[in-house]
N, C-alpha and C positions, 0 to 999 in steps of 0.2 A: 872667703867667698860664701855668700848665702846659697842655700840649696836651690832656690829658684833661679839664681844666676847661673849656677852650674848646669841645671837642666836646660836652660835656654841655650847655653853654649853647646851642649850635647845635641840639642835639636838642630842648631845651625850646622854642626858637623854632619849630622844625618842628612840634612838637605844637600850638602856638598858631596859627601862621600857615599851616600845611600846606605851605608852600613857602619856600625860601630862595634868594637870588641871590649868586653868588660875589663880584661887585664890591661889593655892599653889605656883606657880611660882612668883606671885606678892609678896608674903611674903619672899620667898627665896632671891629674888634680890632687895627687898625694892623699888620697882617701882609700878606705878599704874597698875591696871588691863587693862586699855586701852593701855598702853605701851606694855604689854605682848600680847594683842590681835594683835597689829601691828606686833610684832615679829613673831607670829604664822602665820599671814597673809602672811608675806614674805616667810616663810618656805613652806606654801601651794602653793604660786605662783611659787616657785622654784621647786616644785614637790617632796619635801622631806616629806611632811606631808599631812594629810587629816583632814578637820575640823570634830569635833565631839561635842556633847553637853558639854559645859563648858570647852572645851580644844581642843586637837588634838590627832590623832593617827598616827603612822608611816606609810608611804607609802611603801608597800612591793614590788612595781614594780621594777624588776631587770633592767629595762631600765634607771632608774634614777641613775646617778653617784654621789655619795656623795663627799663632799669636801675632799681633800687629807688628811688634818689634822685629820679628823674624821676616814677615812678609815685606816690610819696608826695605830690607837689605837684599832682597832677591831681585835679580835682573835690573839693577840700578841703571845701567846704561840704557836699556830699553825704555825704562820709565822716564828717564830724562829726555830721550828722543821724542817720546809721545808728548811730554809736557811742553817742549819747545814748539812742536807743531800746533798744539792747541792754543798756545799763547798767540800765535799768528791769527787765530780765528776770533779772538776776543778783542773787542774795540773799547776804547775809553768810554766810561759811563754806562757800560752794559750792566744788566742785572743777571746774576748767575746763581744757580744751585749746584753745589759740589758735594758729592757723597763722601762717605767715611772710609774709602778704600785707601790702601797704601799709595797707589798711583796718584790719587788726588792730592796728597801732600806735596809731591813733586810739581804738580800742576799749579798749586797755590804759590809755591816758590817762584815758578816761572812767570806768574802774572804780576809780580810785585812792581814792575815798571809801569803798569797800566795806571790810569788816573780815574778817580771818581767811580770806582766800581761799587756795586752793591752785591754782596755775596752772602748767601744763605747756606749754612752747612749743619750737618749733624755730627761733625767730626771735632772732638775736643782737641786733637793734635793740630788741626788747621786753625782753630780759634787761637791757640797759643802761637802758632807760626805767624799769624797776621795781626797779633795784638797791637803792635806798634806801627802798623802801616798807616801813614797819614792820608787824609782825604778819601778814605774808603768807609763804607757802611758795612760792617761785618755783623751778621745776625746768627745767633745760635737757635736751633729748633727747640731746645729743651727735650725732655724725654727721660727714659730710664737708661742708665749706663750699662753698656754691654761689656762684660768682663773680657779682657784680653784684646779688645778691638779699638778702644778709645772712641767708641761710637755711642750716640744717643739714639734710642730706638723706641718703637711702640706707638700707641694710639695718639699720645700727646704730640709726638714728633710729626705724625701724619697730619694732625689737625693744623699745626702751624704751617706745614708745607702747602696744604690745600688753601690757605688764606692768601697766597701770593701768585702772581703771574709774572714769569721772568722771560728774558730774552733767550737764555741758554741753560739747559740742564746738562751737566757733565757727569757721567757715571762710569764705573768699571764693572767687571763681572768675573765670574770664575769659569764660565763656559760659553762657547758660541757654536751653535749647531744649526744646520739647515732646517731640521724639523722642530727641534725643541726650542730654538730661538736663543734668547739671552738668558742665562741662568746663573744662580748664585747658591752658595752652600748654606746660607742662613735665611730663614723665613722672614724674620723681622726686618733685616737689612734689605732683603729683596723687595719687601712691601714698601719701604721708604723710598727706594730707588724708583719703583714704579710710579709712586706719587710725584716724585721730582719730574719724571718724563711727562706726566700728564699736565704739569704746570708750565711747561716751556714751549716756546715757539720753535726753537732749534733743539734737537735732542742728539747729543754727542756721546758716542760710546768710545771710551779710551780702553783699549784692550791689546795686550801684548800677543805676539804670534803664537805663544805656547797654548793659548786658550782656544784657538781655532780647532773645530772638530771635536770638542769635549762637551760634556753635559754635566752640570751640577744638580743639586737637589731640587731647587725651587725656580720656577719660571719668573723672570722679571717682565719680559715683553717679547713680542715677536720681532723678527728682523725688520719687518715693514714699518714698525713703530719708530725706527731710528732714522734720522736725516743724514748723519755723518758718522763714519767710523774712522778713528785715528789709531794707527798701529805702528809698531817699531820696525817691521820688515814688510816687503812687498808680498801680499798674499798670493796663493796659487791662482791660476787662471780660473778655476771653477768658482772660487769665491768672488773674484772680480766680476765674472759674468753674472753671478747671482745678485751682487750689489747693483750692477747696472740695470738689471731687470726690475729691481725694486726702487730704482731712483735714489739709491744711497750713494753719497759721495764718500769715497775711500781715500784717505790721505796717509801717506807713508814716506819715509825718507827716500830721496832719490839717490 
């Protein structure tokens, strides 16, 4: 096993168990404790973990963006619920912008039964997922590749997005707060998502219930800028009341 594969598995274990122990990991991977300490040191330096006695604990900071392959495996059931609900909102022949979030990959899969869609995305993962879908026009934004996220970002990405007007923009986020609005951990990704919203008639936020009441580093938009919120669980009454005040449709599994 490559060191990066081992570190990713350790990070997955951290996400599940919240804490890992050097001696246990050494036995699991059949490597020395010193090798495991170096793995944990790398995760600490990258901001994913915090050192603890005999091991490490997960860093709960919402400003830290996990690697894409880790995020894609988190709350899979919730993401699939969101994707199925969004598929009901999309009509044949719609034009769509879809961001480079892990949730968006599940949405792209759920849309495959639709016909004659035009889809614009800055996600390399989605481009690969839809490579062989017939009768669709799938367009990549171009841009600079973002390490660990399978995303294309930057000024070129924004210029391409600004050239089009679409029926629906579908984005995700890291945090949803009454005052801060819709936030993300990465400045460039947040900027591209903001541009997608500006290009669309309908602005759909796909957000799982764990993001409600949290705030990440960078503002994407205010709540009032969204037309529809799709989530995996019924939000608390205070959220539903706020959405109603702002004229936002909130969709969740019944």
